[in-house]
ChimeraX commands (.cxc) that place a marker at each C-alpha (Angstrom):
marker #1 position 0.00,0.00,0.00 radius 0.5
marker #1 position 1.39,3.38,-0.95 radius 0.5
marker #1 position 2.14,5.93,1.77 radius 0.5
marker #1 position -0.24,8.38,0.09 radius 0.5
marker #1 position -3.12,5.94,0.42 radius 0.5
marker #1 position -2.21,5.15,4.04 radius 0.5
marker #1 position -2.26,8.85,4.89 radius 0.5
marker #1 position -5.66,9.21,3.25 radius 0.5
marker #1 position -7.05,6.33,5.31 radius 0.5
marker #1 position -5.64,7.80,8.52 radius 0.5
marker #1 position -7.15,11.20,7.64 radius 0.5
marker #1 position -10.56,9.63,7.04 radius 0.5
marker #1 position -10.37,7.77,10.36 radius 0.5
marker #1 position -9.48,10.99,12.18 radius 0.5
marker #1 position -12.37,12.78,10.46 radius 0.5
marker #1 position -14.74,9.96,11.45 radius 0.5
marker #1 position -13.53,10.16,15.05 radius 0.5
marker #1 position -13.75,13.92,15.44 radius 0.5
marker #1 position -16.68,14.88,13.16 radius 0.5
marker #1 position -19.36,14.91,15.90 radius 0.5
marker #1 position -17.14,17.01,18.17 radius 0.5
marker #1 position -16.34,19.44,15.34 radius 0.5
marker #1 position -20.04,19.81,14.48 radius 0.5
marker #1 position -20.91,20.39,18.13 radius 0.5
marker #1 position -18.27,23.11,18.50 radius 0.5
marker #1 position -19.37,24.65,15.20 radius 0.5
marker #1 position -23.03,24.81,16.25 radius 0.5
marker #1 position -22.14,26.29,19.64 radius 0.5
marker #1 position -19.89,28.84,17.93 radius 0.5
marker #1 position -22.63,29.85,15.50 radius 0.5
marker #1 position -25.05,30.26,18.38 radius 0.5
marker #1 position -22.53,32.38,20.30 radius 0.5
marker #1 position -21.84,34.62,17.30 radius 0.5
marker #1 position -25.55,35.27,16.81 radius 0.5
marker #1 position -26.28,35.89,20.48 radius 0.5
marker #1 position -28.34,32.71,20.86 radius 0.5
marker #1 position -28.21,30.04,23.49 radius 0.5
marker #1 position -28.40,26.29,23.05 radius 0.5
marker #1 position -30.27,24.51,25.82 radius 0.5
marker #1 position -30.59,20.76,26.25 radius 0.5
marker #1 position -34.06,21.24,27.77 radius 0.5
marker #1 position -35.76,22.91,24.84 radius 0.5
marker #1 position -35.14,24.43,21.46 radius 0.5
marker #1 position -34.35,28.13,21.62 radius 0.5
marker #1 position -35.18,30.33,18.63 radius 0.5
marker #1 position -32.11,31.62,16.82 radius 0.5
marker #1 position -32.83,33.81,13.78 radius 0.5
marker #1 position -29.99,34.02,11.26 radius 0.5
marker #1 position -30.63,35.92,8.01 radius 0.5
marker #1 position -34.36,35.68,8.67 radius 0.5
marker #1 position -34.37,31.91,9.19 radius 0.5
marker #1 position -34.73,30.16,12.54 radius 0.5
marker #1 position -31.87,27.68,12.90 radius 0.5
marker #1 position -32.52,26.80,16.54 radius 0.5
marker #1 position -33.40,23.18,15.74 radius 0.5
marker #1 position -30.21,22.71,13.71 radius 0.5
marker #1 position -28.13,24.17,16.52 radius 0.5
marker #1 position -29.79,21.84,19.00 radius 0.5
marker #1 position -29.09,18.86,16.75 radius 0.5
marker #1 position -25.46,19.93,16.41 radius 0.5
marker #1 position -25.13,20.24,20.17 radius 0.5
marker #1 position -26.55,16.76,20.72 radius 0.5
marker #1 position -24.04,15.28,18.27 radius 0.5
marker #1 position -21.41,15.79,20.96 radius 0.5
marker #1 position -22.77,12.71,22.71 radius 0.5
marker #1 position -21.96,10.69,19.60 radius 0.5
marker #1 position -18.29,11.50,20.17 radius 0.5
marker #1 position -18.33,9.01,23.04 radius 0.5
marker #1 position -18.82,6.30,20.39 radius 0.5
marker #1 position -16.86,7.59,17.40 radius 0.5
marker #1 position -13.67,8.59,19.23 radius 0.5
marker #1 position -12.87,5.16,20.75 radius 0.5
marker #1 position -14.06,3.38,17.61 radius 0.5
marker #1 position -11.85,5.53,15.41 radius 0.5
marker #1 position -8.84,5.03,17.67 radius 0.5
marker #1 position -9.32,1.25,17.62 radius 0.5
marker #1 position -9.68,1.35,13.83 radius 0.5
marker #1 position -6.45,3.39,13.52 radius 0.5
marker #1 position -4.61,0.91,15.73 radius 0.5
marker #1 position -5.95,-2.03,13.71 radius 0.5
marker #1 position -4.94,-0.34,10.46 radius 0.5
marker #1 position -1.45,0.36,11.84 radius 0.5
marker #1 position -1.07,-3.31,12.79 radius 0.5
marker #1 position -2.33,-4.37,9.35 radius 0.5
marker #1 position 0.11,-2.13,7.48 radius 0.5
marker #1 position 3.02,-3.17,9.71 radius 0.5
marker #1 position 2.34,-6.87,9.20 radius 0.5
marker #1 position 1.86,-6.37,5.45 radius 0.5
marker #1 position 5.13,-4.43,5.14 radius 0.5
marker #1 position 7.05,-7.02,7.19 radius 0.5
marker #1 position 5.74,-9.89,5.09 radius 0.5
marker #1 position 6.56,-8.02,1.88 radius 0.5
marker #1 position 10.18,-7.49,2.98 radius 0.5
marker #1 position 10.57,-11.18,3.89 radius 0.5
marker #1 position 9.65,-12.36,0.41 radius 0.5
marker link #1:1,2 radius 0.2
marker link #1:2,3 radius 0.2
marker link #1:3,4 radius 0.2
marker link #1:4,5 radius 0.2
marker link #1:5,6 radius 0.2
marker link #1:6,7 radius 0.2
marker link #1:7,8 radius 0.2
marker link #1:8,9 radius 0.2
marker link #1:9,10 radius 0.2
marker link #1:10,11 radius 0.2
marker link #1:11,12 radius 0.2
marker link #1:12,13 radius 0.2
marker link #1:13,14 radius 0.2
marker link #1:14,15 radius 0.2
marker link #1:15,16 radius 0.2
marker link #1:16,17 radius 0.2
marker link #1:17,18 radius 0.2
marker link #1:18,19 radius 0.2
marker link #1:19,20 radius 0.2
marker link #1:20,21 radius 0.2
marker link #1:21,22 radius 0.2
marker link #1:22,23 radius 0.2
marker link #1:23,24 radius 0.2
marker link #1:24,25 radius 0.2
marker link #1:25,26 radius 0.2
marker link #1:26,27 radius 0.2
marker link #1:27,28 radius 0.2
marker link #1:28,29 radius 0.2
marker link #1:29,30 radius 0.2
marker link #1:30,31 radius 0.2
marker link #1:31,32 radius 0.2
marker link #1:32,33 radius 0.2
marker link #1:33,34 radius 0.2
marker link #1:34,35 radius 0.2
marker link #1:35,36 radius 0.2
marker link #1:36,37 radius 0.2
marker link #1:37,38 radius 0.2
marker link #1:38,39 radius 0.2
marker link #1:39,40 radius 0.2
marker link #1:40,41 radius 0.2
marker link #1:41,42 radius 0.2
marker link #1:42,43 radius 0.2
marker link #1:43,44 radius 0.2
marker link #1:44,45 radius 0.2
marker link #1:45,46 radius 0.2
marker link #1:46,47 radius 0.2
marker link #1:47,48 radius 0.2
marker link #1:48,49 radius 0.2
marker link #1:49,50 radius 0.2
marker link #1:50,51 radius 0.2
marker link #1:51,52 radius 0.2
marker link #1:52,53 radius 0.2
marker link #1:53,54 radius 0.2
marker link #1:54,55 radius 0.2
marker link #1:55,56 radius 0.2
marker link #1:56,57 radius 0.2
marker link #1:57,58 radius 0.2
marker link #1:58,59 radius 0.2
marker link #1:59,60 radius 0.2
marker link #1:60,61 radius 0.2
marker link #1:61,62 radius 0.2
marker link #1:62,63 radius 0.2
marker link #1:63,64 radius 0.2
marker link #1:64,65 radius 0.2
marker link #1:65,66 radius 0.2
marker link #1:66,67 radius 0.2
marker link #1:67,68 radius 0.2
marker link #1:68,69 radius 0.2
marker link #1:69,70 radius 0.2
marker link #1:70,71 radius 0.2
marker link #1:71,72 radius 0.2
marker link #1:72,73 radius 0.2
marker link #1:73,74 radius 0.2
marker link #1:74,75 radius 0.2
marker link #1:75,76 radius 0.2
marker link #1:76,77 radius 0.2
marker link #1:77,78 radius 0.2
marker link #1:78,79 radius 0.2
marker link #1:79,80 radius 0.2
marker link #1:80,81 radius 0.2
marker link #1:81,82 radius 0.2
marker link #1:82,83 radius 0.2
marker link #1:83,84 radius 0.2
marker link #1:84,85 radius 0.2
marker link #1:85,86 radius 0.2
marker link #1:86,87 radius 0.2
marker link #1:87,88 radius 0.2
marker link #1:88,89 radius 0.2
marker link #1:89,90 radius 0.2
marker link #1:90,91 radius 0.2
marker link #1:91,92 radius 0.2
marker link #1:92,93 radius 0.2
marker link #1:93,94 radius 0.2
marker link #1:94,95 radius 0.2
view
């Protein structure tokens, strides 16, 4: 496997692991910039350019809980991929 392809796979695994956290921070940042608050109890209205995006911000905030699943899963997948590439490279050099 080429190093370029390995780097791409690692980048995709990192993106998978951190995507819910990034979306949560993005939604909280958008709410902060527009003077809105995101509450876990109820949806708060947040008008941006005449559209209420409160439900989207709430969804983005709840995605943070998904990080508890994706982060360990992504780390395990990266470790498994590292083991796979190491074993494959060792067997290729022995031949």
